[in-house]
C-alpha positions as CSV (number, residue, x, y, z in Angstrom):
1,M,32.3,-14.0,32.6
2,G,35.0,-16.6,31.7
3,M,36.6,-16.8,28.2
4,Q,35.0,-14.7,25.5
5,T,34.6,-15.8,22.0
6,G,34.2,-12.4,20.4
7,A,30.4,-12.1,19.9
8,H,28.8,-9.6,22.2
9,I,25.2,-8.5,22.9
10,V,24.2,-5.1,24.1
11,W,20.8,-5.6,25.6
12,D,18.2,-2.9,26.0
13,W,16.3,-3.1,29.3
14,N,12.8,-1.5,29.2
15,G,10.5,-3.4,26.9
16,T,13.2,-5.9,26.0
17,L,14.7,-7.8,29.0
18,F,12.2,-6.1,31.3
19,H,8.5,-6.6,30.4
20,D,7.2,-3.3,31.7
21,N,4.6,-2.4,29.0
22,D,1.8,-2.0,31.6
23,A,3.8,0.3,33.7
24,I,5.0,2.3,30.7
25,I,1.5,2.9,29.2
26,G,0.1,3.7,32.6
27,A,2.9,6.2,33.3
28,T,2.5,7.7,29.8
29,N,-1.2,8.3,30.4
30,A,-0.6,9.7,33.8
31,A,1.8,12.2,32.2
32,F,-0.8,13.0,29.4
33,G,-3.3,13.7,32.1
34,E,-1.2,16.6,33.3
35,L,-1.9,18.4,30.0
36,G,-5.5,17.2,29.7
37,L,-4.7,14.7,26.9
38,R,-6.9,11.6,26.5
39,P,-5.4,8.3,27.5
40,I,-4.0,6.2,24.6
41,T,-3.9,2.4,24.2
42,M,-0.7,0.3,23.9
43,E,-1.4,-0.1,20.2
44,Q,-1.5,3.7,19.7
45,Y,1.6,4.1,21.8
46,R,3.5,1.6,19.6
47,A,2.4,3.4,16.5
48,L,3.4,6.9,17.7
49,Y,6.3,6.5,20.1
50,C,9.6,8.0,19.1
51,V,12.7,9.6,20.5
52,P,13.5,12.3,21.5
53,V,10.5,11.8,23.7
54,P,9.2,15.4,23.4
55,K,8.7,14.7,19.7
56,F,6.3,11.8,20.8
57,Y,4.3,14.3,22.8
58,E,4.3,16.7,19.8
59,R,2.5,14.1,17.8
60,L,-0.3,14.1,20.3
61,L,-0.3,17.8,21.2
62,G,0.2,19.2,17.8
63,R,3.2,21.1,19.1
64,L,6.3,20.5,21.2
65,P,5.6,20.8,25.0
66,T,7.1,23.8,26.7
67,D,10.0,23.3,29.0
68,A,7.7,23.7,32.0
69,E,5.2,21.2,30.5
70,W,8.0,18.7,29.8
71,E,9.3,18.9,33.4
72,V,5.8,18.3,34.8
73,M,5.1,15.4,32.4
74,D,8.5,13.8,32.9
75,A,8.2,14.0,36.7
76,T,4.7,12.5,36.6
77,F,5.9,9.7,34.3
78,Q,8.9,8.8,36.5
79,R,6.8,8.9,39.7
80,Y,4.0,6.6,38.3
81,Y,6.5,4.2,36.6
82,T,8.6,3.8,39.8
83,E,5.4,2.9,41.8
84,H,4.2,0.4,39.2
85,R,7.3,-1.3,37.9
86,V,7.3,-3.5,41.0
87,G,4.5,-5.5,39.4
88,C,6.6,-6.2,36.3
89,G,9.1,-9.0,35.6
90,L,11.6,-10.2,33.1
91,T,10.4,-11.1,29.7
92,A,9.6,-14.8,29.3
93,G,12.7,-16.8,28.7
94,A,15.1,-13.9,29.3
95,A,16.9,-15.4,32.3
96,E,17.6,-18.7,30.5
97,L,18.8,-16.9,27.4
98,L,21.2,-14.7,29.4
99,A,22.6,-17.8,31.2
100,G,23.0,-19.7,27.9
101,W,24.8,-16.9,26.1
102,R,27.2,-16.5,29.1
103,S,27.8,-20.3,29.4
104,A,28.8,-20.4,25.7
105,G,31.6,-18.1,26.6
106,R,30.1,-15.0,25.0
107,S,29.8,-11.6,26.6
108,Q,26.9,-9.3,27.1
109,S,26.0,-6.0,28.7
110,I,23.0,-3.7,29.3
111,L,22.6,-0.2,28.0
112,S,19.3,1.5,29.0
113,M,17.9,5.0,28.8
114,Y,16.4,4.3,32.3
115,G,18.2,6.2,35.0
116,H,21.4,4.5,36.0
117,D,20.8,4.7,39.8
118,E,17.4,3.1,39.4
119,L,18.5,0.5,36.8
120,V,21.4,-1.1,38.6
121,P,19.5,-2.2,41.8
122,L,16.6,-3.4,39.6
123,V,18.8,-5.7,37.5
124,R,20.6,-6.9,40.7
125,G,17.2,-7.7,42.3
126,F,16.5,-10.2,39.5
127,G,19.7,-12.0,40.2
128,I,21.1,-11.6,36.7
129,E,23.8,-8.9,37.2
130,A,26.7,-11.5,37.0
131,H,25.8,-12.2,33.4
132,F,26.9,-8.8,32.2
133,L,30.3,-7.1,31.7
134,R,28.6,-3.7,32.3
135,V,25.2,-2.4,33.3
136,D,24.8,1.2,32.2
137,G,21.7,3.4,32.6
138,R,21.1,6.9,31.5
139,T,23.0,9.7,33.0
140,G,21.8,13.3,32.5
141,P,18.4,14.5,31.4
142,S,15.8,12.0,30.2
143,G,14.1,12.0,26.8
144,G,17.1,12.0,24.4
145,S,18.7,9.5,22.0
146,K,20.7,6.5,22.9
147,T,23.5,7.2,20.4
148,E,25.9,9.1,22.6
149,H,25.3,6.7,25.4
150,M,26.2,3.8,23.1
151,V,29.4,5.4,22.1
152,R,30.5,5.7,25.8
153,H,29.2,2.2,26.6
154,L,31.1,0.4,23.9
155,G,34.2,2.6,24.6
156,A,34.2,1.3,28.2
157,L,34.0,-2.4,27.1
158,A,37.6,-3.5,26.8
159,G,38.1,-6.2,24.2
160,V,34.6,-5.9,22.6
161,D,34.7,-5.5,18.9
162,P,31.8,-3.3,17.6
163,A,31.8,-5.3,14.3
164,R,30.9,-8.5,16.4
165,T,28.5,-6.7,18.6
166,V,24.7,-6.9,18.2
167,V,22.3,-4.6,20.0
168,I,18.9,-6.2,20.9
169,G,16.2,-3.7,21.6
170,D,12.6,-2.8,21.1
171,A,12.8,0.7,19.5
172,A,14.1,2.1,16.3
173,D,16.6,4.2,18.4
174,D,18.3,1.0,19.5
175,A,19.2,0.3,15.8
176,V,20.2,3.9,15.1
177,A,22.6,3.8,18.0
178,A,24.0,0.4,17.0
179,L,24.6,1.5,13.4
180,H,26.3,4.7,14.6
181,V,29.0,2.7,16.4
182,G,29.5,0.1,13.7
183,A,27.5,-2.6,15.4
184,R,24.5,-4.7,14.2
185,A,21.0,-4.6,15.6
186,V,18.0,-6.9,16.1
187,L,14.6,-5.4,17.0
188,Y,12.0,-7.1,19.2
189,T,8.3,-6.5,18.7
190,G,7.3,-7.0,22.3
191,G,8.0,-3.5,23.5
192,S,7.5,0.1,22.5
193,H,7.2,-0.2,18.7
194,G,5.0,-2.4,16.5
195,R,6.4,-4.5,13.8
196,A,5.6,-2.1,10.9
197,R,7.5,0.7,12.6
198,L,10.5,-1.5,13.4
199,E,10.7,-2.9,9.8
200,E,11.2,0.6,8.5
201,V,14.7,0.7,10.1
202,G,16.0,-2.1,7.8
203,V,17.4,-4.5,10.4
204,P,16.1,-7.9,11.4
205,V,12.8,-7.8,13.4
206,V,11.7,-10.7,15.6
207,D,8.8,-11.6,17.8
208,T,10.7,-13.4,20.7
209,L,13.9,-12.9,22.5
210,G,14.9,-16.5,21.6
211,E,14.8,-15.5,17.9
212,A,16.7,-12.3,18.7
213,V,19.5,-14.3,20.3
214,A,19.6,-16.7,17.4
215,E,19.8,-13.8,15.0
216,A,22.5,-12.1,17.0
217,E,24.6,-15.3,16.9
218,R,24.3,-15.4,13.2
219,L,25.1,-11.7,12.7
220,A,28.1,-11.8,15.0
221,A,29.6,-15.0,13.5
């Protein structure tokens, strides 16, 4: 990565660097179908989505799914998503922003709640892996919060100061995880949450990744 100047970005993957909204909503509706739930639109998804994910299903079912229901829905979601992610690409301008942040001597990493073994080859396939100090996906069960993963992620980044770290993501949970470790956050409206939901968190909210990077530079100065 070359010389670092102190400022660090922790990027979210799904819905942030990776524009996979179509695959996400399709996989969600496939999972809903297993319980006889009606399909929802992307707008409805953005209004209702939350973590832990079983709570999201509770908002639609009127109750938490049983363990057996969760296992079926999660397996259906993962199967559909894996099949359909191949039609998705990086968010517009993402590759150029990653290269520009790196060429300025700053560091960056990815922390995603997508499974680690699936995430790493996906990032590598886009030819962007060299931009990152680390690429960490979820280990363990799906559906939980990012906070514990963020603690481990930053702990593994030697020389990275949480006070000069900015998490860029598309969900309220990204900001919660950032604040837990003493980092800042910028939330992007192009993914899983609409602007109104994101603004409730109390961190900067932007409509493009270019704006997110500019805000990260300001916050980490």
